[in-house]
N, C-alpha and C positions, 0 to 999 in steps of 0.2 A: 751353376744353373740349378743344381739340386736344392741348394739353399734357397734360391729365389722361389722355387716351386713350393717349398715347405712354408714359406712366408705368405705367398699368395693364396694358397688353398684355405688356410684358416680364415683369412680375410673374406674370401668368397663365401665360406660357410656362415660367417657372422651376418653378412648381408642377407643371405637366404633365410636365416632364422628370424631376423628382424622383420622380414616381409610377411611372415605368417603370424606374427603377434596380432591378435584381434584388437580392433579399435575399441576404445572405451565407449560405453553406451552414451549416446548423445545427450541423455537427460540425467546422467549420473550427478552432475553438479546441481541440477535443479532439485534433486531428491533431498538435498541438505538445506534447501531454502526454508526459512521460517518467518519471513517477512516480505511483503511486496505491496506496491501500490497498484490497484487494478488497472489493467491496460485499457479497459472500457467500463462504462457504467451499465446499469440495468437499462437505461434509456427512457425512464419514465420520471425524470426529474427527481424530486425528493421522495417519491413513492417507491420505496425499495421492497415493499412487502414486509415491512417491519424488520426487526432484528433477524428473524428467521430467514427472511428472503435475502438479506444482505449476507448472512453467514453462508447460505447456500451458494451465492454467487462466488464468494471467496473459495469455497470448496471445489466448485466446478472449474474455476480458472486454475487452481492449484493442480487438480487432477489432470487437466489438459497439458500442464507444463511438467508433469512427472513428479510432482510433490504432493500427491493426494493421499499419501499414507499417514497423514497427520490430521488432527482436528483443527480446523481453521475458524477464526472468529473475526468479524468486522470490528474495527476500532470506531465504535459509535456509542454515544450515550443516549438515553431516553429520559424524558422528564416525567415526574409524577403526574398521573392523570387517570380519571375513571376508577379510582380506588386502587390503582397499581402504583407501587413505589418506583422511584427513579432508578435507573441503571447507569452505573459509571463505566465508561469505556475502559478505563485502566483496570477494572476488576474482571474484564472479560477475556484478557489476552494471555493468560498464563504468567510465568515468572521470568522468562527469558533464559539465556541470551537469544537474540534474534539476528539472523543473518539474511542478507539479500541474495539474489540469484547468482551473484559472483563470489559468494562466500565471505563478504565483508560484514563484520559485526556492526550493526547500527545502534545497538544498546545492549548492555549486559544484563540489565534487570529493569523493573518498572521505575525505580527511582532515577536511574540514569536516563531512561527514555524521556522522563519529564524534567530532566535537568540538562546536563551537558552531553546530549546524545550526538551520534555521528550522522544524523540525517541531513543530506544536502540534495541538490538536484542530481548529482552524480551517484548518490547511494540510494535514493528513494526510487528504486527501479521497479519496473513491472514484473509480473511473474515470468515474463519472457526474457528478463534481463535487459530491458530497453529503458532508456532515459525518457521520461515524460516531459513533453513541452512545458516550458515555463515562461516567465515574463520575457518579452522580446522575441519569442517564437510565434509562428502562425500555424494553427491557432494556439493561443495560450490555454493550457489546461491545468494550471497549478492550483486552483481552488479544490480542496479536498474536503468532502463532507465528514464532519466529526460530531457536531452537536455538543461539543465539550468545552469546558473551561481549560485554561493552560495546564492545570494539574491533572487533567483527565477525568474530572468529575462532571456530573450533569449540572445543568442550570436549574435554578429553583423553578417550581411550577409558576406559571403566569405567562410571561412573554415567550412566545414559541421560538425555539432555536433548533427544532428537530423536524420540521415539516410534519407536524402531528405525529411525532414518534415514528417517522419514516413510512407514513402511510398515505401522504397526500402530495399531489403535484399542483394543487390549486390554492392551498391555504398555508399561512405561516412563512417561516424563513428557516434557514439552516446555518449554524455556525460552521465556518470553514477554516481550514489551515492552508498554508502555502507550502507545497512540497519542495519548491526551489529555495525557500527561505528568503524570498525577495518580496519587498513591499513598496507601496507608493511613498511611504515615509521612512525615516531613519530609525524610528523607535522599534523596540524589540517586539511589541505586540503586532505590528503590521507584518513582521517577518516570521511570526510564529508558525511552526509546522502543523499545529493542531487547533489554534484559536486566534485567527487573524481578524475576521470580520463576519457579520451576518450576510447571507446571500440577499440579493435584491434584484429587482428588474420590473418590467412593465406589468407583470402579473402578480407581483408581490415578492417572489423569491424562491418558489419551489417548483416551477415548471422547468422543463429541460431548456427552454429558451432563456429563462431567467438565469439559470446556472451558467450557460454559455456566455451570456452578455457581460459577465464580470470576470471571465477567465476561468471557467470551469467546464466540466463535462459529466458531472455526477460520479466522479471517481471517489474511492475511499481506500483506506489502509486495511490490510489483512495481516493477522498475526497467527502463527501456530501456537496452540496452547500446550503442546507436548513435543 
């Protein structure tokens, strides 16, 4: 019996010690996040308040998710206009690597991001770690605003692909990518994560209703630059 008592006592102590170990902070994982697809848009179609407004939305969502200790930038290009040069999305987002809210690396650097990256419906998660609806879901939200060509650069001045450089919900159109890498065709362009097709709709392409009509919700990608 004495031997049994000596065996049981340590076991009991072990259980007691385990019970007082503090739980890990709920947002410890999110603090390491360096990439996400916004869980919601700004709500004004292609009028994001320019690049500054979009960046602020990224920062606000990251802060709420526990990853606000970084500098966040929206993956958006702008076109040359009114004496201002074009801005390339690929030049705004730092050097990588970038991890989603579950710690999965979606790309190790800018070259891989625009090549054989790891972005899929299951990895292009929101700041909350949630999968965003794609083709076949209701509602479909896979159209992601980018205003970019496949290599992450801006379109030439002329035909609007950025809703007046993200300041209009009534004029122009926006180039979008598909976050789930699903398209209506089998070609790679249709399935592109960042340059699938221009937005379109009854109002032209930049209203919130236009974005929703083709499977979007005004969402965009956010990357931590540091």
